[in-house]
C-alpha positions, 0 to 999 in steps of 0.5 A: 155075200152069196148067202144074201144074193139068192134071197135078194134075187128071189125077193126081187123077182117076186116083187116085180110082178106085184109092182107092175100089177099095182101100177097098171092093174091086174090083167083081166080075162074076158075084157071088152073085145073089139071088132072091126066093121069095114066097107066101102061107100059108093055112088048109087049113080056111077058105082064109084067110091066116094071119099069124105063121107062120115060113117058112124057106128050107132049103139043103143043109149039111155036117151036114144042111139049114140055114136060108138065110133066114127070114121071117114071114107077115104081114097078112090074106093071109098073105104072105111074102117070102124071099131065096135065092141062085143058088148056094144055092137053096132045096130045102125050105120049112119052115112053122112056127106059132111064135106059139102059139094067137094066130092058131090052132094049125097043124101044121108043114109041110115042102114041096119047093121048085122055082123056077117063078117063081110064088108059093108057096101053102102050106095049113096044117092046124089 
Protein backbone atom coordinates (compact mmCIF):
# COMPACT_ATOMS: atom_id res chain seq x y z
CA UNK A 1 0.00 0.00 0.00
CA UNK A 2 2.84 2.40 0.86
CA UNK A 3 4.44 1.61 -2.43
CA UNK A 4 1.41 3.00 -4.27
CA UNK A 5 0.87 5.98 -1.95
CA UNK A 6 4.00 7.94 -2.95
CA UNK A 7 3.44 7.77 -6.73
CA UNK A 8 -0.24 8.56 -6.22
CA UNK A 9 0.55 11.65 -4.09
CA UNK A 10 3.18 12.78 -6.60
CA UNK A 11 0.68 12.44 -9.44
CA UNK A 12 -2.01 14.25 -7.47
CA UNK A 13 0.23 17.20 -6.54
CA UNK A 14 1.46 17.45 -10.14
CA UNK A 15 -2.03 17.36 -11.62
CA UNK A 16 -3.64 20.03 -9.40
CA UNK A 17 -1.79 23.02 -10.93
CA UNK A 18 -2.51 21.72 -14.45
CA UNK A 19 -6.19 21.35 -13.57
CA UNK A 20 -6.35 24.88 -12.13
CA UNK A 21 -4.62 26.34 -15.22
CA UNK A 22 -7.04 24.47 -17.47
CA UNK A 23 -10.05 25.88 -15.63
CA UNK A 24 -8.91 29.45 -14.99
CA UNK A 25 -6.12 30.05 -17.52
CA UNK A 26 -2.43 30.46 -16.93
CA UNK A 27 -1.37 33.49 -14.90
CA UNK A 28 -0.28 36.34 -17.15
CA UNK A 29 2.56 38.67 -16.43
CA UNK A 30 2.30 42.21 -17.69
CA UNK A 31 -1.49 42.21 -17.58
CA UNK A 32 -3.46 45.40 -17.79
CA UNK A 33 -2.59 47.29 -14.62
CA UNK A 34 -5.35 49.49 -13.28
CA UNK A 35 -4.81 52.79 -11.55
CA UNK A 36 -7.22 55.01 -9.72
CA UNK A 37 -8.13 58.60 -10.43
CA UNK A 38 -9.44 60.29 -7.29
CA UNK A 39 -10.61 63.78 -6.65
CA UNK A 40 -13.32 66.20 -5.57
CA UNK A 41 -16.06 68.14 -7.31
CA UNK A 42 -16.57 71.62 -5.87
CA UNK A 43 -18.87 74.56 -6.49
CA UNK A 44 -16.89 77.41 -8.09
CA UNK A 45 -19.09 79.91 -6.22
CA UNK A 46 -18.98 78.51 -2.67
CA UNK A 47 -16.04 76.07 -2.72
CA UNK A 48 -18.18 73.38 -1.08
CA UNK A 49 -18.38 69.80 -2.32
CA UNK A 50 -21.13 68.70 -4.70
CA UNK A 51 -22.58 65.19 -4.66
CA UNK A 52 -24.46 63.57 -7.53
CA UNK A 53 -22.13 64.73 -10.33
CA UNK A 54 -21.34 62.03 -12.91
CA UNK A 55 -17.59 61.86 -13.56
CA UNK A 56 -16.44 59.99 -16.69
CA UNK A 57 -12.96 58.87 -17.69
CA UNK A 58 -12.80 59.37 -21.46
CA UNK A 59 -10.35 57.40 -23.63
CA UNK A 60 -9.71 57.53 -27.37
CA UNK A 61 -11.94 55.21 -29.37
CA UNK A 62 -12.40 54.24 -33.00
CA UNK A 63 -15.25 56.70 -33.48
CA UNK A 64 -14.14 59.37 -31.02
CA UNK A 65 -13.86 59.52 -27.23
CA UNK A 66 -15.38 56.61 -25.30
CA UNK A 67 -16.20 56.16 -21.62
CA UNK A 68 -13.74 53.84 -19.84
CA UNK A 69 -15.21 54.24 -16.33
CA UNK A 70 -17.86 56.36 -14.61
CA UNK A 71 -18.49 57.29 -11.01
CA UNK A 72 -20.60 59.77 -9.08
CA UNK A 73 -19.32 62.33 -6.64
CA UNK A 74 -20.48 61.54 -3.12
CA UNK A 75 -20.80 63.11 0.29
CA UNK A 76 -20.33 66.63 1.54
CA UNK A 77 -16.79 66.71 0.10
CA UNK A 78 -17.89 65.72 -3.43
CA UNK A 79 -15.31 62.91 -3.60
CA UNK A 80 -15.10 60.49 -6.54
CA UNK A 81 -12.93 57.52 -7.54
CA UNK A 82 -12.44 56.26 -11.11
CA UNK A 83 -10.36 53.46 -12.56
CA UNK A 84 -8.16 53.72 -15.62
CA UNK A 85 -5.78 51.37 -17.33
CA UNK A 86 -2.08 51.62 -18.02
CA UNK A 87 -2.87 50.91 -21.68
CA UNK A 88 -6.02 53.06 -21.91
CA UNK A 89 -5.24 56.13 -19.83
CA UNK A 90 -7.84 58.82 -19.29
CA UNK A 91 -7.29 61.71 -21.65
CA UNK A 92 -10.28 63.72 -20.53
CA UNK A 93 -12.49 63.88 -17.44
CA UNK A 94 -16.10 64.83 -18.05
CA UNK A 95 -18.19 66.24 -15.18
CA UNK A 96 -21.98 66.28 -15.75
CA UNK A 97 -24.81 67.34 -13.46
CA UNK A 98 -27.32 64.53 -14.01
CA UNK A 99 -29.48 64.89 -10.89
CA UNK A 100 -31.21 68.08 -12.06
CA UNK A 101 -31.68 70.80 -9.47
CA UNK A 102 -31.40 68.40 -6.50
CA UNK A 103 -27.91 69.59 -5.51
CA UNK A 104 -27.99 72.77 -7.61
CA UNK A 105 -27.80 73.10 -11.39
CA UNK A 106 -24.22 73.08 -12.69
CA UNK A 107 -22.70 73.42 -16.15
CA UNK A 108 -20.90 70.49 -17.74
CA UNK A 109 -17.12 70.64 -17.44
CA UNK A 110 -14.62 68.82 -19.64
CA UNK A 111 -10.99 68.92 -18.54
CA UNK A 112 -7.82 67.38 -19.92
CA UNK A 113 -6.33 64.84 -17.54
CA UNK A 114 -2.64 64.31 -16.94
CA UNK A 115 -1.68 61.72 -14.31
CA UNK A 116 0.47 63.56 -11.77
CA UNK A 117 -0.36 61.21 -8.91
CA UNK A 118 -2.32 63.96 -7.15
CA UNK A 119 -6.07 64.19 -6.60
CA UNK A 120 -8.11 66.10 -9.17
CA UNK A 121 -10.14 69.14 -8.12
CA UNK A 122 -12.92 70.26 -10.45
CA UNK A 123 -14.85 73.48 -9.86
CA UNK A 124 -18.24 73.61 -11.53
CA UNK A 125 -20.08 76.83 -12.37
CA UNK A 126 -23.78 77.13 -11.54
